[in-house]
C-alpha positions in Angstrom: 72.1 109.7 97.3 69.9 111.9 95.2 69.9 115.1 97.0 68.6 117.8 95.4 71.3 120.7 94.6 68.6 123.0 94.3 67.5 122.7 98.0 71.0 122.0 99.6 74.1 123.4 97.8 76.8 121.3 99.4 77.3 118.2 97.2 78.9 115.0 99.0 81.6 115.4 101.7 84.0 118.4 101.3 86.3 117.1 104.2 86.9 113.7 102.0 86.7 115.6 98.7 89.9 118.0 99.7 91.7 114.9 101.7 91.8 112.7 98.2 93.1 115.8 96.5 95.9 116.6 99.1 96.8 113.1 98.7 97.2 113.2 95.3 99.1 116.6 95.5 101.5 115.0 98.0 102.2 111.5 96.0 103.0 113.6 93.0 104.8 116.2 94.6 107.2 113.5 95.9 107.4 112.0 92.2 108.4 115.5 91.1 111.1 116.1 93.5 112.7 112.8 92.6 112.4 113.8 88.9 114.3 117.2 90.0 117.8 115.2 90.6 118.3 115.1 86.8 117.6 118.5 85.7 120.7 120.2 85.3 120.6 120.6 81.2 118.4 122.8 79.2 117.6 119.2 77.2 116.7 117.9 80.8 114.5 120.9 81.9 112.7 121.1 78.8 112.2 117.8 77.0 113.4 115.1 79.7 116.5 114.9 77.6 114.3 112.4 75.2 114.4 109.9 78.0 110.6 108.5 77.8 109.8 105.5 75.8 106.5 105.6 73.3 104.3 104.0 75.2 105.3 106.0 78.4 104.9 109.4 75.9 101.7 108.0 74.9 100.0 107.8 78.4 101.9 111.5 79.2 100.4 113.0 75.5 96.8 111.4 76.8 97.4 113.1 80.3 98.0 116.1 78.7 95.3 116.1 76.0 92.7 114.5 78.3 92.0 117.9 80.1 89.3 119.2 82.6 87.6 120.0 79.0 87.6 116.7 78.3 86.0 115.2 81.4 84.1 117.7 82.6 83.0 119.7 79.8 82.2 117.2 77.3 80.3 114.9 79.9 78.2 118.1 80.7 77.9 119.3 76.8 76.5 115.7 76.4 74.1 115.6 79.4 72.6 118.9 78.3 72.6 119.2 74.4 73.2 115.3 73.7 74.4 114.5 70.2 75.7 117.9 69.4 77.9 117.7 72.5 79.4 115.0 71.6 81.1 116.9 68.4 83.8 117.9 71.1 84.5 113.9 71.7 84.5 113.3 67.9 86.6 116.5 67.0 89.2 116.0 69.8 90.0 112.5 68.8 89.9 112.7 64.6 92.4 115.6 65.2 95.0 113.2 66.3 94.9 111.4 62.8 95.8 114.8 61.5 98.9 115.0 64.1 99.9 111.3 63.4 100.2 111.1 59.7 101.3 115.0 58.8 103.4 116.1 61.5 104.7 113.9 64.2 107.4 112.0 62.7 108.6 114.8 60.6 108.4 117.4 63.6 110.4 115.1 65.6 113.0 114.7 63.1 113.5 118.0 62.5 113.4 120.0 66.2 114.9 119.9 69.2 113.2 121.9 72.1 110.3 123.7 70.7 107.8 124.3 67.6 110.0 127.2 66.6 112.5 125.0 65.8 111.3 123.4 63.0 109.7 126.7 61.7 113.0 128.5 61.9 115.2 125.7 60.4 115.5 127.1 56.9 113.8 130.5 57.1 115.0 133.6 58.7 115.5 132.5 62.2 114.9 135.8 64.6 111.6 137.0 63.2 110.2 133.5 62.4 111.0 132.2 66.2 109.3 135.7 67.7 105.9 134.6 65.8 106.3 131.1 66.9 106.9 131.8 70.5 104.1 134.8 70.8 101.8 132.4 69.2 102.9 129.7 71.7 102.4 132.0 74.7 98.7 133.1 73.1 97.5 129.4 72.5 98.7 128.3 76.4 97.2 131.2 77.8 94.0 130.5 76.3 94.2 126.9 77.2 95.3 128.1 80.7 92.1 129.8 80.9 90.1 127.0 80.4 91.6 125.1 83.1 91.6 127.5 85.6 87.8 128.2 84.8 87.3 124.4 85.2 89.3 124.3 88.7 86.5 127.2 89.9 83.6 125.8 88.8 84.6 122.2 90.3 86.0 123.7 93.5 82.4 125.8 93.9 80.5 122.3 93.5 82.7 120.0 96.0 83.8 122.5 98.8 80.6 124.1 99.1 82.3 128.0 98.1 79.9 129.9 96.3 81.2 133.4 96.5 83.4 134.6 93.8 86.2 135.5 96.4 86.5 131.9 97.8 86.5 130.2 94.2 89.1 132.8 93.4 91.1 131.6 96.2 91.3 128.2 95.1 92.0 129.1 91.4 95.0 131.0 93.1 96.0 127.7 94.8 95.8 125.9 91.8 98.1 128.4 90.1 100.7 128.0 92.6 100.8 124.5 92.8 101.4 124.3 89.1 104.2 126.7 89.4 105.9 124.5 92.0 105.2 121.6 90.0 107.1 122.7 87.1 109.7 124.6 89.0 110.9 121.8 91.1 110.4 119.1 88.2 110.6 120.4 84.9 109.4 118.4 81.7 110.4 114.7 83.6 108.5 115.8 86.8 105.5 117.3 84.5 105.7 113.9 82.2 105.3 111.8 85.2 102.5 113.7 86.7 100.8 113.5 83.2 101.2 109.7 83.4 99.8 109.2 86.8 96.7 111.6 86.2 96.2 110.1 82.7 95.8 106.3 84.3 93.7 107.6 87.2 91.3 109.5 85.1 90.8 106.7 82.2 90.4 104.2 85.1 87.9 106.5 87.1 85.9 107.3 84.0 85.9 103.6 83.0 84.8 102.6 86.3 81.7 105.5 86.3 80.8 103.8 82.8 80.6 100.2 83.9 78.6 101.7 86.9 76.3 103.7 84.5 75.8 100.6 82.0 75.1 98.3 84.9 72.2 100.3 86.1 70.6 99.9 82.4 71.4 96.5 82.1 74.4 97.4 79.7 71.9 98.6 77.2 73.0 101.8 75.6 69.5 102.4 74.0 67.9 102.4 77.3 70.3 105.1 78.5 69.6 107.3 75.5 65.7 106.7 75.9 65.6 107.5 79.6 68.2 110.6 79.0 65.5 111.9 76.2 62.5 111.3 78.7 64.5 113.1 81.6 65.0 116.1 79.1 61.4 116.1 78.2 60.4 116.3 82.0 62.6 119.4 82.5 61.1 122.4 84.2 62.4 124.6 81.7 60.7 124.6 78.5 63.5 125.5 76.1 65.3 122.2 77.8 62.2 120.2 77.5 61.9 120.7 74.0 65.1 119.4 73.2 65.6 116.0 71.2 69.0 115.1 72.5 69.3 112.1 70.3 69.5 114.2 67.0 71.6 117.0 66.0 70.7 120.4 66.3 69.9 120.6 70.0 72.7 123.0 70.4 73.7 123.9 66.9 70.0 123.8 65.0 67.9 126.2 63.8 69.2 129.4 62.1 71.9 129.3 59.5 74.4 130.9 61.9 73.9 128.4 64.2 75.1 125.8 61.9 78.0 127.6 60.4 79.1 128.0 64.1 78.9 124.1 64.2 80.9 123.7 61.1 83.6 126.2 62.4 83.7 124.7 65.9 84.5 121.1 64.0 86.8 122.5 62.0 88.9 124.3 64.7 88.8 120.8 66.6 89.9 118.7 63.9 92.8 121.3 62.7 93.5 122.4 66.5 95.4 119.4 67.7 98.4 119.5 65.5 99.1 123.3 66.2 98.9 122.6 70.0 102.6 123.8 71.2 102.2 121.7 74.5 101.1 118.6 72.3 104.1 119.2 69.9 106.4 119.4 72.2 106.0 115.8 73.4 107.5 114.7 70.6 111.0 115.7 71.6 110.6 113.3 74.9 111.0 110.6 73.2 114.4 109.6 71.5 113.7 108.7 67.9 110.9 109.4 65.6 109.9 105.8 65.5 108.9 106.2 69.3 107.3 109.4 68.5 105.0 107.5 66.1 104.2 104.8 68.8 103.7 107.3 71.5 101.2 108.9 69.0 99.3 105.4 68.5 99.3 105.1 72.2 97.8 108.1 72.8 95.1 107.8 70.4 94.0 104.5 71.9 93.8 105.8 75.2 92.1 109.0 74.0 89.7 107.3 72.1 88.4 104.7 74.5 88.3 107.7 76.9 85.9 109.6 74.8 83.4 106.8 74.1 83.1 106.8 78.3 82.6 110.4 78.0 79.4 109.4 75.4 78.1 106.8 78.2 78.7 109.5 81.2 77.1 112.3 79.5 73.7 110.4 78.9 74.2 108.7 81.9 74.0 111.9 83.8 71.4 113.3 81.7 69.0 110.1 82.6 70.3 109.6 86.4 70.9 113.2 87.7 68.5 115.3 85.1 69.0 118.2 83.4 67.7 120.4 85.9 69.8 119.7 88.7 73.0 119.7 86.3 72.4 123.4 85.5 71.3 124.1 88.9 74.9 123.1 90.5 77.6 125.7 90.9 79.6 124.6 87.7 76.3 124.1 85.6 77.1 121.8 82.8 80.8 121.0 84.5 79.1 119.5 87.1 77.4 116.5 85.3 80.0 114.2 85.8 80.9 115.0 89.5 77.0 114.9 90.2 76.8 111.5 88.2 79.6 110.1 90.3 77.8 111.1 93.6 74.7 109.2 92.4 76.5 106.4 91.3 78.8 105.5 94.3 78.1 108.3 97.1 80.8 110.7 98.6 83.4 108.4 98.6 83.4 108.0 94.6 82.7 111.7 94.0 85.7 112.5 96.4 88.0 110.2 94.0 86.5 111.4 90.8 86.8 115.2 92.0 90.3 114.5 93.0 91.1 113.1 89.6 89.3 116.2 88.0 91.5 118.4 89.9 94.7 116.3 89.3 93.6 116.4 85.4 93.7 120.6 85.8 96.9 120.6 87.6 98.6 118.1 85.2 97.4 120.0 82.1 98.7 123.6 83.5 101.7 122.3 84.6 102.4 121.1 81.2 101.0 124.3 79.2 103.4 126.3 81.7 106.7 124.3 80.7 105.9 124.5 76.9 105.2 128.3 77.2 108.4 129.0 79.3 110.7 126.8 77.3 109.3 128.6 73.9 110.2 132.1 75.9 113.6 131.1 77.3 114.7 129.1 74.1 113.2 131.3 71.2 112.8 134.7 72.5 115.6 135.2 75.0 118.1 133.1 73.8 117.8 133.3 69.9 116.0 137.0 69.3 117.4 139.0 72.5 120.7 137.4 73.0 121.1 136.4 69.2 122.4 132.9 70.6 124.8 133.5 72.9 123.0 132.8 75.9 123.9 129.4 77.7 121.8 126.3 78.8 121.9 127.6 81.9 120.3 131.2 81.5 118.2 129.4 79.3 116.6 127.5 82.2 117.1 130.4 84.9 114.6 132.7 82.1 112.5 129.6 81.8 111.5 129.4 85.8 110.9 133.2 85.9 108.4 133.1 83.1 106.7 130.3 84.5 105.9 132.4 87.7 104.7 135.1 85.5 102.7 133.1 83.8 101.2 131.6 86.2 100.2 134.8 88.1 98.5 135.8 84.8 96.8 132.6 84.4 95.2 133.1 87.6 94.0 136.6 86.8 92.3 135.2 83.4 90.9 132.2 85.2 89.2 134.1 88.1 87.7 136.4 84.9 86.5 133.3 83.1 85.2 131.4 86.1 81.8 130.0 85.0 82.3 129.2 81.3 81.8 125.9 79.8 85.5 124.5 79.7 85.1 122.5 76.7 84.1 125.8 74.5 86.8 127.6 76.1 89.4 125.0 75.1 87.6 124.9 71.4 88.7 128.8 71.4 92.5 127.3 72.1 92.5 125.1 69.3 90.9 127.8 67.0 94.1 130.0 67.6 96.5 126.8 67.2 95.0 125.9 64.1 94.9 129.6 62.6 98.4 130.4 64.1 100.5 127.6 63.8 99.5 124.5 61.4 99.5 126.4 58.2 103.0 127.3 58.7 104.0 123.7 60.4 102.4 122.1 57.0 104.0 124.3 54.6 107.7 124.5 56.4 107.2 120.3 56.5 105.8 120.2 52.9 106.4 123.2 50.7 109.9 124.0 49.4 109.0 127.5 48.0 107.7 128.5 51.4 109.9 131.5 52.8 109.9 133.9 55.7 107.5 136.0 54.5 104.9 133.6 54.2 105.3 132.3 57.7 104.9 135.7 59.1 102.0 136.7 57.4 100.4 133.3 57.7 101.2 133.1 61.7 100.3 136.9 62.6 97.4 137.0 60.2 96.1 133.8 61.7 96.8 134.9 65.1 95.5 138.4 64.7 92.2 137.4 63.0 91.4 134.7 65.5 92.0 136.8 68.4 89.9 139.9 66.6 87.1 137.5 65.8 86.9 136.2 69.3 87.2 139.5 71.3 84.0 140.7 69.0 82.2 137.3 69.2 79.1 136.3 71.3 81.9 134.5 73.3 83.1 137.5 75.1 80.0 139.6 75.0 76.4 140.5 74.4 74.7 137.4 76.2 74.1 135.5 79.5 76.6 132.9 78.4 79.4 135.7 77.5 82.4 135.9 79.3 81.4 139.8 80.0 77.6 139.4 80.0 77.1 143.0 81.1 78.8 144.4 78.0 77.6 144.1 74.3 80.2 145.0 71.5 79.9 141.6 69.6 79.4 142.4 65.8 81.0 139.1 64.5 78.1 136.3 64.6 80.0 133.0 65.4 81.0 132.2 68.5 84.2 130.2 67.4 86.0 132.2 64.5 87.9 128.9 62.7 85.7 128.8 59.8 87.1 132.3 58.8 90.5 132.7 60.3 91.9 129.0 59.3 91.5 129.5 55.6 92.9 132.9 56.1 96.0 131.7 57.5 96.7 129.4 54.6 95.6 131.9 52.1 97.9 134.4 53.8 101.1 131.8 54.0 100.2 131.4 49.8 100.2 134.8 49.3 103.1 136.0 51.3 105.4 133.1 49.7 104.5 134.1 46.0 104.8 137.8 46.7 108.5 137.6 47.7 111.5 136.8 45.8 113.0 134.9 48.4 113.5 131.4 47.6 115.3 130.1 50.4 118.8 128.5 50.9 118.6 125.4 48.7 121.1 123.8 50.8 119.3 124.5 53.9 116.2 123.4 52.3 117.5 120.0 51.1 119.1 119.4 54.7 115.4 120.0 56.2 113.9 117.5 53.8 116.3 114.9 54.5 116.4 115.5 58.4 112.6 115.2 58.4 112.2 112.2 56.5 115.4 110.3 58.1 116.0 111.7 61.2 119.8 112.2 60.1 121.5 115.1 62.2 118.3 115.8 64.3 120.3 115.8 67.6 122.5 118.5 66.3 122.2 122.3 67.6 119.8 124.1 65.3 120.8 127.4 65.5 122.2 129.1 62.0 
C-alpha cells in the first residue's frame, strides 16, 4: 500500500472511489426529495420553518462548518508545516466562543430569515439590506471558491484526472449537484444532507485517528517525533530544514511573515460570527434556547474533529512523508487521502474520499441557499419590490439566483483549482469579519449606532478587504499565487484581516458619530427587548 506517488500518478482504485461517492449522492438525493414535500412557503424553503431541534441543528452547523478546508486543508497544512498548520484548527474553534457568547441568541431573537433582518431592524431598511446582501454574496462566493478548488484537487488525485480540462469538468459536476440539492430540497433538504455528512465525516476522521494512534502505540510524542524525522529526510532542502514541532515553519522569519500570522489568526477568530451561512442556521430552530444548544453541540463536535486533524496531520507527515504529499496532484490537500490509503488501502481511501466529496457538496449547498435567500429576501423583496413581493415570488427568485450562483462558482472554482483550501477559506473569514461582524455587534449592543455607521462599516470593511486581497501575494507575484504568471502585488500580507477588520470597526464609530441620526427611540427599545427576550421574534420584520 506504499505506492510511490512520484512513480505512479493514480492513487487507490478510481472505480471504488467513484462508486462510493455515487452511493452517497443517491442516498442524500432521496433524503432531499423527501424533504421537498414541505417547501411551499418562504419560511420552509429558507429556514426549514424553524423545525429543527438544538442537537439536530448543532450537527448541521458542524456539517456546514467542517468544510473541505477543515478536513483536507488543515490536515495537509499540519502535515507540511506542523505547528503553524494547527493554527487553522485553533482559530476556527476559538471563533465559536465569539459566536456563542456575543451573537447566537440575540441574532435568533431579532431576525427571521437572513443577517440583514437584524441589521436593518432599527436602521433605514433599503440601503442597509442592500449592503448586507452584497456582503453575504461576496463571502459566499469566496467560500464557494475554496470548496470548488478542493473538489478539483481531490478528483485529480482519486480519479487519475491530471489535465485541467478533466478537473474542470468534475468541478462543473459538483456545481450542478449543488444546484440540484438546493432547488429540490431547500433548507430542510440541505440541513439533512449536512447532518448525514457531519456524522460520516466525524466518524471517518475518528476511525483514521484511532488507526494512526494504534500504529504508534497510542503515543502522540512518537507520532510527532517520527513526523519531524520524516521532514528532516525530505529531498527538498527547505522542507528538510523545517522544525514542525515549533512555531515558525510557515510564518517564521521575517517581520512581515509574523504579522501575516497575526492577521490570519484575527481573521479566523472573528470571522465565524460574521459568516452568513452559519448565522442563517440559527433561524432553523424554534427558540433562542435551542439556538444556544445548537452552538454548544456544534462546539463539542467541531472541537473533537479539530483534535483529530492534529493527529491526522502529523500522522500523514510520519507515515506518508512530505515529499509524497507535495508530489501528489492536490499537494497539501492530498495528505488525508494518502494517509487513508496508507492505513486501510483502497477501500478506506474510497470511503474517506467519498466523505470529502460529500463535505464539499453539502457545504456548497448550504452556501448557495444562504446567498440566494439573501438576494431574494433582501435585494429583490425589500429593495427592488419595496416589500410588495409575495413569498412565492421570493422562493422563485431564490431558485433562479441559485442557478446563477452555481454557474459563477464553477467558473471561479476552475480558476482557483490547486490552491490550499484552508488558506482560501481564511480569506472568506477575513471578508466576513471585516464586512459583517462590526455592524452585527454594533447593531446588537450600541443604541447610538445608525445607518451611516452601518453603511460605512460594511462597505468600508468589504472594499478594503477585497482590494487588499487583490493586490496581495495571494493573487499574484509568486509560485503559490492564484495568477502565478502575473505580479501586481504591492500589499505584503497574504491575509488582510489585521488592517481591514479594525478599519471596519473604526468606520462604524466615525460614521455613527458624524451623523445627527439617533434613530427611532421606539425601534431601539423594541430591538433591545426582542434581542434579550425573543418577544415578538415571530412577527414580520419589514417597517
